mmCIF file of the N, C-alpha and C atoms, coordinates in Angstrom:
data_MODEL
# 
_entry.id   MODEL 
# 
loop_
_atom_site.group_PDB 
_atom_site.id 
_atom_site.type_symbol 
_atom_site.label_atom_id 
_atom_site.label_alt_id 
_atom_site.label_comp_id 
_atom_site.label_asym_id 
_atom_site.label_entity_id 
_atom_site.label_seq_id 
_atom_site.pdbx_PDB_ins_code 
_atom_site.Cartn_x 
_atom_site.Cartn_y 
_atom_site.Cartn_z 
_atom_site.occupancy 
_atom_site.B_iso_or_equiv 
_atom_site.pdbx_formal_charge 
_atom_site.auth_seq_id 
_atom_site.auth_comp_id 
_atom_site.auth_asym_id 
_atom_site.auth_atom_id 
_atom_site.pdbx_PDB_model_num 
ATOM 1   N N  . ASN A 1 1  ? 0.809  -1.202 0.000   1.00 0.00 ? 1  ASN A N  1 
ATOM 2   C CA . ASN A 1 1  ? 0.000  0.000  0.000   1.00 0.00 ? 1  ASN A CA 1 
ATOM 3   C C  . ASN A 1 1  ? 0.854  1.269  0.000   1.00 0.00 ? 1  ASN A C  1 
ATOM 4   N N  . VAL A 1 2  ? 2.038  1.187  -0.571  1.00 0.00 ? 2  VAL A N  1 
ATOM 5   C CA . VAL A 1 2  ? 2.915  2.362  -0.659  1.00 0.00 ? 2  VAL A CA 1 
ATOM 6   C C  . VAL A 1 2  ? 2.485  3.235  -1.832  1.00 0.00 ? 2  VAL A C  1 
ATOM 7   N N  . LYS A 1 3  ? 2.371  4.532  -1.589  1.00 0.00 ? 3  LYS A N  1 
ATOM 8   C CA . LYS A 1 3  ? 2.082  5.479  -2.665  1.00 0.00 ? 3  LYS A CA 1 
ATOM 9   C C  . LYS A 1 3  ? 3.286  6.402  -2.805  1.00 0.00 ? 3  LYS A C  1 
ATOM 10  N N  . VAL A 1 4  ? 3.948  6.344  -3.951  1.00 0.00 ? 4  VAL A N  1 
ATOM 11  C CA . VAL A 1 4  ? 5.104  7.199  -4.218  1.00 0.00 ? 4  VAL A CA 1 
ATOM 12  C C  . VAL A 1 4  ? 4.602  8.602  -4.529  1.00 0.00 ? 4  VAL A C  1 
ATOM 13  N N  . LEU A 1 5  ? 5.172  9.593  -3.838  1.00 0.00 ? 5  LEU A N  1 
ATOM 14  C CA . LEU A 1 5  ? 4.761  10.986 -3.997  1.00 0.00 ? 5  LEU A CA 1 
ATOM 15  C C  . LEU A 1 5  ? 5.713  11.788 -4.873  1.00 0.00 ? 5  LEU A C  1 
ATOM 16  N N  . ALA A 1 6  ? 6.988  11.398 -4.900  1.00 0.00 ? 6  ALA A N  1 
ATOM 17  C CA . ALA A 1 6  ? 7.989  12.116 -5.698  1.00 0.00 ? 6  ALA A CA 1 
ATOM 18  C C  . ALA A 1 6  ? 9.122  11.155 -6.046  1.00 0.00 ? 6  ALA A C  1 
ATOM 19  N N  . THR A 1 7  ? 9.706  11.354 -7.227  1.00 0.00 ? 7  THR A N  1 
ATOM 20  C CA . THR A 1 7  ? 10.821 10.523 -7.675  1.00 0.00 ? 7  THR A CA 1 
ATOM 21  C C  . THR A 1 7  ? 11.931 11.407 -8.230  1.00 0.00 ? 7  THR A C  1 
ATOM 22  N N  . THR A 1 8  ? 13.080 10.797 -8.414  1.00 0.00 ? 8  THR A N  1 
ATOM 23  C CA . THR A 1 8  ? 14.182 11.452 -9.110  1.00 0.00 ? 8  THR A CA 1 
ATOM 24  C C  . THR A 1 8  ? 14.824 10.424 -10.031 1.00 0.00 ? 8  THR A C  1 
ATOM 25  N N  . THR A 1 9  ? 15.470 10.896 -11.071 1.00 0.00 ? 9  THR A N  1 
ATOM 26  C CA . THR A 1 9  ? 16.204 10.025 -11.980 1.00 0.00 ? 9  THR A CA 1 
ATOM 27  C C  . THR A 1 9  ? 17.672 10.394 -11.895 1.00 0.00 ? 9  THR A C  1 
ATOM 28  N N  . PHE A 1 10 ? 18.494 9.427  -11.546 1.00 0.00 ? 10 PHE A N  1 
ATOM 29  C CA . PHE A 1 10 ? 19.926 9.665  -11.418 1.00 0.00 ? 10 PHE A CA 1 
ATOM 30  C C  . PHE A 1 10 ? 20.611 9.600  -12.775 1.00 0.00 ? 10 PHE A C  1 
ATOM 31  N N  . SER A 1 11 ? 21.696 10.334 -12.887 1.00 0.00 ? 11 SER A N  1 
ATOM 32  C CA . SER A 1 11 ? 22.502 10.289 -14.104 1.00 0.00 ? 11 SER A CA 1 
ATOM 33  C C  . SER A 1 11 ? 23.677 9.343  -13.886 1.00 0.00 ? 11 SER A C  1 
ATOM 34  N N  . ASP A 1 12 ? 24.352 9.010  -14.967 1.00 0.00 ? 12 ASP A N  1 
ATOM 35  C CA . ASP A 1 12 ? 25.544 8.170  -14.870 1.00 0.00 ? 12 ASP A CA 1 
ATOM 36  C C  . ASP A 1 12 ? 26.657 8.868  -14.105 1.00 0.00 ? 12 ASP A C  1 
ATOM 37  N N  . LYS A 1 13 ? 26.582 10.186 -13.971 1.00 0.00 ? 13 LYS A N  1 
ATOM 38  C CA . LYS A 1 13 ? 27.628 10.931 -13.270 1.00 0.00 ? 13 LYS A CA 1 
ATOM 39  C C  . LYS A 1 13 ? 27.658 10.582 -11.786 1.00 0.00 ? 13 LYS A C  1 
ATOM 40  N N  . SER A 1 14 ? 26.496 10.242 -11.210 1.00 0.00 ? 14 SER A N  1 
ATOM 41  C CA . SER A 1 14 ? 26.435 9.861  -9.797  1.00 0.00 ? 14 SER A CA 1 
ATOM 42  C C  . SER A 1 14 ? 27.172 8.549  -9.579  1.00 0.00 ? 14 SER A C  1 
ATOM 43  N N  . ALA A 1 15 ? 26.823 7.567  -10.357 1.00 0.00 ? 15 ALA A N  1 
ATOM 44  C CA . ALA A 1 15 ? 27.453 6.243  -10.328 1.00 0.00 ? 15 ALA A CA 1 
ATOM 45  C C  . ALA A 1 15 ? 26.953 5.501  -11.562 1.00 0.00 ? 15 ALA A C  1 
ATOM 46  N N  . ASN A 1 16 ? 27.840 4.802  -12.246 1.00 0.00 ? 16 ASN A N  1 
ATOM 47  C CA . ASN A 1 16 ? 27.451 4.192  -13.516 1.00 0.00 ? 16 ASN A CA 1 
ATOM 48  C C  . ASN A 1 16 ? 26.347 3.144  -13.367 1.00 0.00 ? 16 ASN A C  1 
ATOM 49  N N  . TRP A 1 17 ? 26.231 2.504  -12.223 1.00 0.00 ? 17 TRP A N  1 
ATOM 50  C CA . TRP A 1 17 ? 25.219 1.470  -12.026 1.00 0.00 ? 17 TRP A CA 1 
ATOM 51  C C  . TRP A 1 17 ? 23.818 2.036  -11.784 1.00 0.00 ? 17 TRP A C  1 
ATOM 52  N N  . ILE A 1 18 ? 23.733 3.317  -11.436 1.00 0.00 ? 18 ILE A N  1 
ATOM 53  C CA . ILE A 1 18 ? 22.430 3.895  -11.094 1.00 0.00 ? 18 ILE A CA 1 
ATOM 54  C C  . ILE A 1 18 ? 21.864 4.769  -12.215 1.00 0.00 ? 18 ILE A C  1 
ATOM 55  N N  . GLY A 1 19 ? 22.669 5.057  -13.228 1.00 0.00 ? 19 GLY A N  1 
ATOM 56  C CA . GLY A 1 19 ? 22.250 5.955  -14.302 1.00 0.00 ? 19 GLY A CA 1 
ATOM 57  C C  . GLY A 1 19 ? 20.941 5.547  -14.959 1.00 0.00 ? 19 GLY A C  1 
ATOM 58  N N  . GLY A 1 20 ? 20.020 6.498  -15.053 1.00 0.00 ? 20 GLY A N  1 
ATOM 59  C CA . GLY A 1 20 ? 18.740 6.270  -15.698 1.00 0.00 ? 20 GLY A CA 1 
ATOM 60  C C  . GLY A 1 20 ? 17.669 5.646  -14.819 1.00 0.00 ? 20 GLY A C  1 
ATOM 61  N N  . ASN A 1 21 ? 18.037 5.217  -13.615 1.00 0.00 ? 21 ASN A N  1 
ATOM 62  C CA . ASN A 1 21 ? 17.050 4.610  -12.719 1.00 0.00 ? 21 ASN A CA 1 
ATOM 63  C C  . ASN A 1 21 ? 16.190 5.666  -12.042 1.00 0.00 ? 21 ASN A C  1 
ATOM 64  N N  . VAL A 1 22 ? 14.909 5.392  -11.970 1.00 0.00 ? 22 VAL A N  1 
ATOM 65  C CA . VAL A 1 22 ? 13.965 6.270  -11.273 1.00 0.00 ? 22 VAL A CA 1 
ATOM 66  C C  . VAL A 1 22 ? 13.854 5.767  -9.835  1.00 0.00 ? 22 VAL A C  1 
ATOM 67  N N  . ILE A 1 23 ? 14.131 6.651  -8.881  1.00 0.00 ? 23 ILE A N  1 
ATOM 68  C CA . ILE A 1 23 ? 14.172 6.291  -7.465  1.00 0.00 ? 23 ILE A CA 1 
ATOM 69  C C  . ILE A 1 23 ? 13.143 7.117  -6.698  1.00 0.00 ? 23 ILE A C  1 
ATOM 70  N N  . PRO A 1 24 ? 12.317 6.479  -5.853  1.00 0.00 ? 24 PRO A N  1 
ATOM 71  C CA . PRO A 1 24 ? 11.390 7.255  -5.018  1.00 0.00 ? 24 PRO A CA 1 
ATOM 72  C C  . PRO A 1 24 ? 12.165 8.100  -4.004  1.00 0.00 ? 24 PRO A C  1 
ATOM 73  N N  . VAL A 1 25 ? 11.745 9.338  -3.814  1.00 0.00 ? 25 VAL A N  1 
ATOM 74  C CA . VAL A 1 25 ? 12.369 10.194 -2.795  1.00 0.00 ? 25 VAL A CA 1 
ATOM 75  C C  . VAL A 1 25 ? 11.365 10.614 -1.722  1.00 0.00 ? 25 VAL A C  1 
ATOM 76  N N  . ALA A 1 26 ? 10.082 10.375 -1.962  1.00 0.00 ? 26 ALA A N  1 
ATOM 77  C CA . ALA A 1 26 ? 9.054  10.635 -0.950  1.00 0.00 ? 26 ALA A CA 1 
ATOM 78  C C  . ALA A 1 26 ? 7.914  9.653  -1.179  1.00 0.00 ? 26 ALA A C  1 
ATOM 79  N N  . TRP A 1 27 ? 7.468  9.032  -0.087  1.00 0.00 ? 27 TRP A N  1 
ATOM 80  C CA . TRP A 1 27 ? 6.358  8.095  -0.187  1.00 0.00 ? 27 TRP A CA 1 
ATOM 81  C C  . TRP A 1 27 ? 5.579  8.063  1.114   1.00 0.00 ? 27 TRP A C  1 
ATOM 82  N N  . LYS A 1 28 ? 4.369  7.489  1.040   1.00 0.00 ? 28 LYS A N  1 
ATOM 83  C CA . LYS A 1 28 ? 3.540  7.338  2.229   1.00 0.00 ? 28 LYS A CA 1 
ATOM 84  C C  . LYS A 1 28 ? 2.881  5.971  2.198   1.00 0.00 ? 28 LYS A C  1 
ATOM 85  N N  . LYS A 1 29 ? 2.504  5.480  3.381   1.00 0.00 ? 29 LYS A N  1 
ATOM 86  C CA . LYS A 1 29 ? 1.797  4.208  3.470   1.00 0.00 ? 29 LYS A CA 1 
ATOM 87  C C  . LYS A 1 29 ? 1.075  4.118  4.796   1.00 0.00 ? 29 LYS A C  1 
ATOM 88  N N  . LEU A 1 30 ? 0.098  3.240  4.849   1.00 0.00 ? 30 LEU A N  1 
ATOM 89  C CA . LEU A 1 30 ? -0.583 2.916  6.093   1.00 0.00 ? 30 LEU A CA 1 
ATOM 90  C C  . LEU A 1 30 ? 0.139  1.729  6.710   1.00 0.00 ? 30 LEU A C  1 
ATOM 91  N N  . TYR A 1 31 ? 0.277  1.730  8.040   1.00 0.00 ? 31 TYR A N  1 
ATOM 92  C CA . TYR A 1 31 ? 0.936  0.631  8.740   1.00 0.00 ? 31 TYR A CA 1 
ATOM 93  C C  . TYR A 1 31 ? 0.132  0.342  9.999   1.00 0.00 ? 31 TYR A C  1 
ATOM 94  N N  . GLY A 1 32 ? -0.564 -0.765 10.002  1.00 0.00 ? 32 GLY A N  1 
ATOM 95  C CA . GLY A 1 32 ? -1.457 -1.056 11.125  1.00 0.00 ? 32 GLY A CA 1 
ATOM 96  C C  . GLY A 1 32 ? -2.502 0.045  11.228  1.00 0.00 ? 32 GLY A C  1 
ATOM 97  N N  . LYS A 1 33 ? -2.600 0.657  12.413  1.00 0.00 ? 33 LYS A N  1 
ATOM 98  C CA . LYS A 1 33 ? -3.526 1.773  12.597  1.00 0.00 ? 33 LYS A CA 1 
ATOM 99  C C  . LYS A 1 33 ? -2.831 3.115  12.407  1.00 0.00 ? 33 LYS A C  1 
ATOM 100 N N  . GLY A 1 34 ? -1.560 3.076  12.001  1.00 0.00 ? 34 GLY A N  1 
ATOM 101 C CA . GLY A 1 34 ? -0.792 4.310  11.856  1.00 0.00 ? 34 GLY A CA 1 
ATOM 102 C C  . GLY A 1 34 ? -0.512 4.675  10.412  1.00 0.00 ? 34 GLY A C  1 
ATOM 103 N N  . ARG A 1 35 ? 0.208  5.758  10.267  1.00 0.00 ? 35 ARG A N  1 
ATOM 104 C CA . ARG A 1 35 ? 0.596  6.268  8.954   1.00 0.00 ? 35 ARG A CA 1 
ATOM 105 C C  . ARG A 1 35 ? 2.103  6.504  8.944   1.00 0.00 ? 35 ARG A C  1 
ATOM 106 N N  . VAL A 1 36 ? 2.724  6.223  7.804   1.00 0.00 ? 36 VAL A N  1 
ATOM 107 C CA . VAL A 1 36 ? 4.167  6.416  7.642   1.00 0.00 ? 36 VAL A CA 1 
ATOM 108 C C  . VAL A 1 36 ? 4.395  7.355  6.468   1.00 0.00 ? 36 VAL A C  1 
ATOM 109 N N  . PHE A 1 37 ? 5.218  8.379  6.682   1.00 0.00 ? 37 PHE A N  1 
ATOM 110 C CA . PHE A 1 37 ? 5.647  9.280  5.612   1.00 0.00 ? 37 PHE A CA 1 
ATOM 111 C C  . PHE A 1 37 ? 7.165  9.263  5.604   1.00 0.00 ? 37 PHE A C  1 
ATOM 112 N N  . TYR A 1 38 ? 7.759  9.126  4.416   1.00 0.00 ? 38 TYR A N  1 
ATOM 113 C CA . TYR A 1 38 ? 9.213  9.132  4.277   1.00 0.00 ? 38 TYR A CA 1 
ATOM 114 C C  . TYR A 1 38 ? 9.607  10.111 3.186   1.00 0.00 ? 38 TYR A C  1 
ATOM 115 N N  . SER A 1 39 ? 10.680 10.839 3.439   1.00 0.00 ? 39 SER A N  1 
ATOM 116 C CA . SER A 1 39 ? 11.255 11.723 2.428   1.00 0.00 ? 39 SER A CA 1 
ATOM 117 C C  . SER A 1 39 ? 12.763 11.738 2.603   1.00 0.00 ? 39 SER A C  1 
ATOM 118 N N  . SER A 1 40 ? 13.478 11.583 1.506   1.00 0.00 ? 40 SER A N  1 
ATOM 119 C CA . SER A 1 40 ? 14.938 11.689 1.559   1.00 0.00 ? 40 SER A CA 1 
ATOM 120 C C  . SER A 1 40 ? 15.398 13.100 1.213   1.00 0.00 ? 40 SER A C  1 
ATOM 121 N N  . LEU A 1 41 ? 14.447 14.017 1.029   1.00 0.00 ? 41 LEU A N  1 
ATOM 122 C CA . LEU A 1 41 ? 14.796 15.412 0.758   1.00 0.00 ? 41 LEU A CA 1 
ATOM 123 C C  . LEU A 1 41 ? 15.341 16.054 2.029   1.00 0.00 ? 41 LEU A C  1 
ATOM 124 N N  . GLY A 1 42 ? 16.211 17.029 1.871   1.00 0.00 ? 42 GLY A N  1 
ATOM 125 C CA . GLY A 1 42 ? 16.668 17.794 3.023   1.00 0.00 ? 42 GLY A CA 1 
ATOM 126 C C  . GLY A 1 42 ? 17.901 17.240 3.695   1.00 0.00 ? 42 GLY A C  1 
ATOM 127 N N  . HIS A 1 43 ? 18.934 16.980 2.928   1.00 0.00 ? 43 HIS A N  1 
ATOM 128 C CA . HIS A 1 43 ? 20.181 16.520 3.528   1.00 0.00 ? 43 HIS A CA 1 
ATOM 129 C C  . HIS A 1 43 ? 20.830 17.619 4.367   1.00 0.00 ? 43 HIS A C  1 
ATOM 130 N N  . VAL A 1 44 ? 20.581 18.860 4.000   1.00 0.00 ? 44 VAL A N  1 
ATOM 131 C CA . VAL A 1 44 ? 21.063 20.012 4.779   1.00 0.00 ? 44 VAL A CA 1 
ATOM 132 C C  . VAL A 1 44 ? 19.892 20.982 4.931   1.00 0.00 ? 44 VAL A C  1 
ATOM 133 N N  . ALA A 1 45 ? 19.911 21.779 5.992   1.00 0.00 ? 45 ALA A N  1 
ATOM 134 C CA . ALA A 1 45 ? 18.799 22.694 6.284   1.00 0.00 ? 45 ALA A CA 1 
ATOM 135 C C  . ALA A 1 45 ? 18.495 23.628 5.117   1.00 0.00 ? 45 ALA A C  1 
ATOM 136 N N  . ALA A 1 46 ? 19.519 24.050 4.389   1.00 0.00 ? 46 ALA A N  1 
ATOM 137 C CA . ALA A 1 46 ? 19.314 24.984 3.273   1.00 0.00 ? 46 ALA A CA 1 
ATOM 138 C C  . ALA A 1 46 ? 18.428 24.387 2.180   1.00 0.00 ? 46 ALA A C  1 
ATOM 139 N N  . ASP A 1 47 ? 18.335 23.052 2.114   1.00 0.00 ? 47 ASP A N  1 
ATOM 140 C CA . ASP A 1 47 ? 17.459 22.422 1.119   1.00 0.00 ? 47 ASP A CA 1 
ATOM 141 C C  . ASP A 1 47 ? 16.013 22.873 1.288   1.00 0.00 ? 47 ASP A C  1 
ATOM 142 N N  . PHE A 1 48 ? 15.642 23.226 2.504   1.00 0.00 ? 48 PHE A N  1 
ATOM 143 C CA . PHE A 1 48 ? 14.263 23.629 2.763   1.00 0.00 ? 48 PHE A CA 1 
ATOM 144 C C  . PHE A 1 48 ? 14.014 25.102 2.484   1.00 0.00 ? 48 PHE A C  1 
ATOM 145 N N  . SER A 1 49 ? 15.008 25.782 1.938   1.00 0.00 ? 49 SER A N  1 
ATOM 146 C CA . SER A 1 49 ? 14.762 27.136 1.440   1.00 0.00 ? 49 SER A CA 1 
ATOM 147 C C  . SER A 1 49 ? 14.047 27.063 0.088   1.00 0.00 ? 49 SER A C  1 
ATOM 148 N N  . VAL A 1 50 ? 13.992 25.866 -0.481  1.00 0.00 ? 50 VAL A N  1 
ATOM 149 C CA . VAL A 1 50 ? 13.206 25.620 -1.694  1.00 0.00 ? 50 VAL A CA 1 
ATOM 150 C C  . VAL A 1 50 ? 11.764 25.391 -1.233  1.00 0.00 ? 50 VAL A C  1 
ATOM 151 N N  . PRO A 1 51 ? 10.849 26.290 -1.581  1.00 0.00 ? 51 PRO A N  1 
ATOM 152 C CA . PRO A 1 51 ? 9.479  26.199 -1.055  1.00 0.00 ? 51 PRO A CA 1 
ATOM 153 C C  . PRO A 1 51 ? 8.805  24.850 -1.306  1.00 0.00 ? 51 PRO A C  1 
ATOM 154 N N  . GLN A 1 52 ? 9.056  24.242 -2.452  1.00 0.00 ? 52 GLN A N  1 
ATOM 155 C CA . GLN A 1 52 ? 8.418  22.968 -2.774  1.00 0.00 ? 52 GLN A CA 1 
ATOM 156 C C  . GLN A 1 52 ? 8.905  21.854 -1.843  1.00 0.00 ? 52 GLN A C  1 
ATOM 157 N N  . ALA A 1 53 ? 10.194 21.855 -1.516  1.00 0.00 ? 53 ALA A N  1 
ATOM 158 C CA . ALA A 1 53 ? 10.734 20.839 -0.606  1.00 0.00 ? 53 ALA A CA 1 
ATOM 159 C C  . ALA A 1 53 ? 10.142 21.000 0.787   1.00 0.00 ? 53 ALA A C  1 
ATOM 160 N N  . LEU A 1 54 ? 10.031 22.229 1.247   1.00 0.00 ? 54 LEU A N  1 
ATOM 161 C CA . LEU A 1 54 ? 9.437  22.496 2.555   1.00 0.00 ? 54 LEU A CA 1 
ATOM 162 C C  . LEU A 1 54 ? 7.964  22.095 2.566   1.00 0.00 ? 54 LEU A C  1 
ATOM 163 N N  . GLU A 1 55 ? 7.261  22.366 1.489   1.00 0.00 ? 55 GLU A N  1 
ATOM 164 C CA . GLU A 1 55 ? 5.836  22.029 1.409   1.00 0.00 ? 55 GLU A CA 1 
ATOM 165 C C  . GLU A 1 55 ? 5.616  20.520 1.444   1.00 0.00 ? 55 GLU A C  1 
ATOM 166 N N  . ILE A 1 56 ? 6.467  19.752 0.763   1.00 0.00 ? 56 ILE A N  1 
ATOM 167 C CA . ILE A 1 56 ? 6.359  18.293 0.803   1.00 0.00 ? 56 ILE A CA 1 
ATOM 168 C C  . ILE A 1 56 ? 6.510  17.806 2.239   1.00 0.00 ? 56 ILE A C  1 
ATOM 169 N N  . GLN A 1 57 ? 7.504  18.336 2.963   1.00 0.00 ? 57 GLN A N  1 
ATOM 170 C CA . GLN A 1 57 ? 7.716  17.933 4.358   1.00 0.00 ? 57 GLN A CA 1 
ATOM 171 C C  . GLN A 1 57 ? 6.509  18.289 5.222   1.00 0.00 ? 57 GLN A C  1 
ATOM 172 N N  . LYS A 1 58 ? 6.027  19.512 5.101   1.00 0.00 ? 58 LYS A N  1 
ATOM 173 C CA . LYS A 1 58 ? 4.879  19.948 5.908   1.00 0.00 ? 58 LYS A CA 1 
ATOM 174 C C  . LYS A 1 58 ? 3.662  19.058 5.669   1.00 0.00 ? 58 LYS A C  1 
ATOM 175 N N  . ARG A 1 59 ? 3.339  18.847 4.402   1.00 0.00 ? 59 ARG A N  1 
ATOM 176 C CA . ARG A 1 59 ? 2.155  18.046 4.081   1.00 0.00 ? 59 ARG A CA 1 
ATOM 177 C C  . ARG A 1 59 ? 2.322  16.601 4.531   1.00 0.00 ? 59 ARG A C  1 
ATOM 178 N N  . GLY A 1 60 ? 3.534  16.076 4.383   1.00 0.00 ? 60 GLY A N  1 
ATOM 179 C CA . GLY A 1 60 ? 3.789  14.702 4.820   1.00 0.00 ? 60 GLY A CA 1 
ATOM 180 C C  . GLY A 1 60 ? 3.624  14.544 6.317   1.00 0.00 ? 60 GLY A C  1 
ATOM 181 N N  . ILE A 1 61 ? 4.134  15.496 7.073   1.00 0.00 ? 61 ILE A N  1 
ATOM 182 C CA . ILE A 1 61 ? 4.003  15.445 8.531   1.00 0.00 ? 61 ILE A CA 1 
ATOM 183 C C  . ILE A 1 61 ? 2.542  15.590 8.941   1.00 0.00 ? 61 ILE A C  1 
ATOM 184 N N  . LEU A 1 62 ? 1.832  16.517 8.325   1.00 0.00 ? 62 LEU A N  1 
ATOM 185 C CA . LEU A 1 62 ? 0.406  16.686 8.633   1.00 0.00 ? 62 LEU A CA 1 
ATOM 186 C C  . LEU A 1 62 ? -0.377 15.410 8.321   1.00 0.00 ? 62 LEU A C  1 
ATOM 187 N N  . TRP A 1 63 ? -0.081 14.787 7.189   1.00 0.00 ? 63 TRP A N  1 
ATOM 188 C CA . TRP A 1 63 ? -0.772 13.552 6.825   1.00 0.00 ? 63 TRP A CA 1 
ATOM 189 C C  . TRP A 1 63 ? -0.449 12.456 7.837   1.00 0.00 ? 63 TRP A C  1 
ATOM 190 N N  . ALA A 1 64 ? 0.838  12.312 8.197   1.00 0.00 ? 64 ALA A N  1 
ATOM 191 C CA . ALA A 1 64 ? 1.251  11.246 9.109   1.00 0.00 ? 64 ALA A CA 1 
ATOM 192 C C  . ALA A 1 64 ? 0.625  11.399 10.492  1.00 0.00 ? 64 ALA A C  1 
ATOM 193 N N  . CYS A 1 65 ? 0.466  12.619 10.950  1.00 0.00 ? 65 CYS A N  1 
ATOM 194 C CA . CYS A 1 65 ? -0.140 12.824 12.274  1.00 0.00 ? 65 CYS A CA 1 
ATOM 195 C C  . CYS A 1 65 ? -1.653 12.979 12.168  1.00 0.00 ? 65 CYS A C  1 
ATOM 196 N N  . MET A 1 66 ? -2.184 12.787 10.981  1.00 0.00 ? 66 MET A N  1 
ATOM 197 C CA . MET A 1 66 ? -3.618 12.814 10.710  1.00 0.00 ? 66 MET A CA 1 
ATOM 198 C C  . MET A 1 66 ? -4.260 14.141 11.101  1.00 0.00 ? 66 MET A C  1 
ATOM 199 N N  . SER A 1 67 ? -3.518 15.217 11.000  1.00 0.00 ? 67 SER A N  1 
ATOM 200 C CA . SER A 1 67 ? -4.051 16.516 11.393  1.00 0.00 ? 67 SER A CA 1 
ATOM 201 C C  . SER A 1 67 ? -4.901 17.109 10.283  1.00 0.00 ? 67 SER A C  1 
ATOM 202 N N  . LYS A 1 68 ? -6.155 17.272 10.584  1.00 0.00 ? 68 LYS A N  1 
ATOM 203 C CA . LYS A 1 68 ? -7.065 17.949 9.671   1.00 0.00 ? 68 LYS A CA 1 
ATOM 204 C C  . LYS A 1 68 ? -7.390 19.332 10.221  1.00 0.00 ? 68 LYS A C  1 
ATOM 205 N N  . TYR A 1 69 ? -6.784 19.648 11.349  1.00 0.00 ? 69 TYR A N  1 
ATOM 206 C CA . TYR A 1 69 ? -7.174 20.851 12.066  1.00 0.00 ? 69 TYR A CA 1 
ATOM 207 C C  . TYR A 1 69 ? -6.119 21.947 12.051  1.00 0.00 ? 69 TYR A C  1 
ATOM 208 N N  . GLU A 1 70 ? -4.887 21.606 11.707  1.00 0.00 ? 70 GLU A N  1 
ATOM 209 C CA . GLU A 1 70 ? -3.788 22.568 11.709  1.00 0.00 ? 70 GLU A CA 1 
ATOM 210 C C  . GLU A 1 70 ? -3.374 22.819 10.270  1.00 0.00 ? 70 GLU A C  1 
ATOM 211 N N  . PRO A 1 71 ? -3.843 23.893 9.635   1.00 0.00 ? 71 PRO A N  1 
ATOM 212 C CA . PRO A 1 71 ? -3.455 24.153 8.248   1.00 0.00 ? 71 PRO A CA 1 
ATOM 213 C C  . PRO A 1 71 ? -1.949 24.410 8.120   1.00 0.00 ? 71 PRO A C  1 
ATOM 214 N N  . ALA A 1 72 ? -1.362 23.919 7.026   1.00 0.00 ? 72 ALA A N  1 
ATOM 215 C CA . ALA A 1 72 ? 0.084  24.047 6.826   1.00 0.00 ? 72 ALA A CA 1 
ATOM 216 C C  . ALA A 1 72 ? 0.547  25.495 6.838   1.00 0.00 ? 72 ALA A C  1 
ATOM 217 N N  . ASP A 1 73 ? -0.283 26.433 6.372   1.00 0.00 ? 73 ASP A N  1 
ATOM 218 C CA . ASP A 1 73 ? 0.147  27.831 6.334   1.00 0.00 ? 73 ASP A CA 1 
ATOM 219 C C  . ASP A 1 73 ? 0.222  28.453 7.727   1.00 0.00 ? 73 ASP A C  1 
ATOM 220 N N  . GLU A 1 74 ? -0.296 27.769 8.737   1.00 0.00 ? 74 GLU A N  1 
ATOM 221 C CA . GLU A 1 74 ? -0.211 28.267 10.111  1.00 0.00 ? 74 GLU A CA 1 
ATOM 222 C C  . GLU A 1 74 ? 1.137  27.931 10.756  1.00 0.00 ? 74 GLU A C  1 
ATOM 223 N N  . TRP A 1 75 ? 1.884  27.049 10.140  1.00 0.00 ? 75 TRP A N  1 
ATOM 224 C CA . TRP A 1 75 ? 3.151  26.612 10.732  1.00 0.00 ? 75 TRP A CA 1 
ATOM 225 C C  . TRP A 1 75 ? 4.150  27.749 10.728  1.00 0.00 ? 75 TRP A C  1 
ATOM 226 N N  . LYS A 1 76 ? 4.947  27.802 11.745  1.00 0.00 ? 76 LYS A N  1 
ATOM 227 C CA . LYS A 1 76 ? 6.030  28.786 11.789  1.00 0.00 ? 76 LYS A CA 1 
ATOM 228 C C  . LYS A 1 76 ? 7.178  28.282 10.921  1.00 0.00 ? 76 LYS A C  1 
ATOM 229 N N  . GLN A 1 77 ? 7.881  29.205 10.300  1.00 0.00 ? 77 GLN A N  1 
ATOM 230 C CA . GLN A 1 77 ? 9.021  28.835 9.466   1.00 0.00 ? 77 GLN A CA 1 
ATOM 231 C C  . GLN A 1 77 ? 10.186 28.420 10.362  1.00 0.00 ? 77 GLN A C  1 
ATOM 232 N N  . PRO A 1 78 ? 10.921 27.372 9.995   1.00 0.00 ? 78 PRO A N  1 
ATOM 233 C CA . PRO A 1 78 ? 12.067 26.953 10.802  1.00 0.00 ? 78 PRO A CA 1 
ATOM 234 C C  . PRO A 1 78 ? 13.191 27.979 10.747  1.00 0.00 ? 78 PRO A C  1 
ATOM 235 N N  . VAL A 1 79 ? 14.017 27.965 11.777  1.00 0.00 ? 79 VAL A N  1 
ATOM 236 C CA . VAL A 1 79 ? 15.180 28.851 11.832  1.00 0.00 ? 79 VAL A CA 1 
ATOM 237 C C  . VAL A 1 79 ? 16.361 28.074 11.264  1.00 0.00 ? 79 VAL A C  1 
ATOM 238 N N  . TYR A 1 80 ? 16.930 28.583 10.171  1.00 0.00 ? 80 TYR A N  1 
ATOM 239 C CA . TYR A 1 80 ? 18.044 27.891 9.524   1.00 0.00 ? 80 TYR A CA 1 
ATOM 240 C C  . TYR A 1 80 ? 19.362 28.324 10.129  1.00 0.00 ? 80 TYR A C  1 
ATOM 241 N N  . GLY A 1 81 ? 20.308 27.401 10.147  1.00 0.00 ? 81 GLY A N  1 
ATOM 242 C CA . GLY A 1 81 ? 21.658 27.723 10.592  1.00 0.00 ? 81 GLY A CA 1 
ATOM 243 C C  . GLY A 1 81 ? 21.845 27.660 12.092  1.00 0.00 ? 81 GLY A C  1 
ATOM 244 N N  . LYS A 1 82 ? 20.785 27.399 12.849  1.00 0.00 ? 82 LYS A N  1 
ATOM 245 C CA . LYS A 1 82 ? 20.897 27.338 14.299  1.00 0.00 ? 82 LYS A CA 1 
ATOM 246 C C  . LYS A 1 82 ? 21.697 26.116 14.720  1.00 0.00 ? 82 LYS A C  1 
ATOM 247 N N  . TYR A 1 83 ? 21.460 24.994 14.041  1.00 0.00 ? 83 TYR A N  1 
ATOM 248 C CA . TYR A 1 83 ? 22.144 23.749 14.380  1.00 0.00 ? 83 TYR A CA 1 
ATOM 249 C C  . TYR A 1 83 ? 23.116 23.408 13.270  1.00 0.00 ? 83 TYR A C  1 
ATOM 250 N N  . LYS A 1 84 ? 24.369 23.396 13.584  1.00 0.00 ? 84 LYS A N  1 
ATOM 251 C CA . LYS A 1 84 ? 25.385 23.061 12.574  1.00 0.00 ? 84 LYS A CA 1 
ATOM 252 C C  . LYS A 1 84 ? 26.203 21.887 13.027  1.00 0.00 ? 84 LYS A C  1 
# 
């Protein structure tokens, strides 16, 4: 019951064995009575200065915690560079 939300395609420049492969980078699934959201986006805090990457994280967290009551636009923006 995994639903892939976002993918990326690697080039041969990354590694010759992975070139051209489509890899999931964000997915969600139901697990028992819970919900699981995974994203490999955001290796460094600056990655979330890209609005789309931040939005994927926000929506994934809201979905995983089943929040229908806290709109994503109400969230406070994270402070970047605090933790290095």
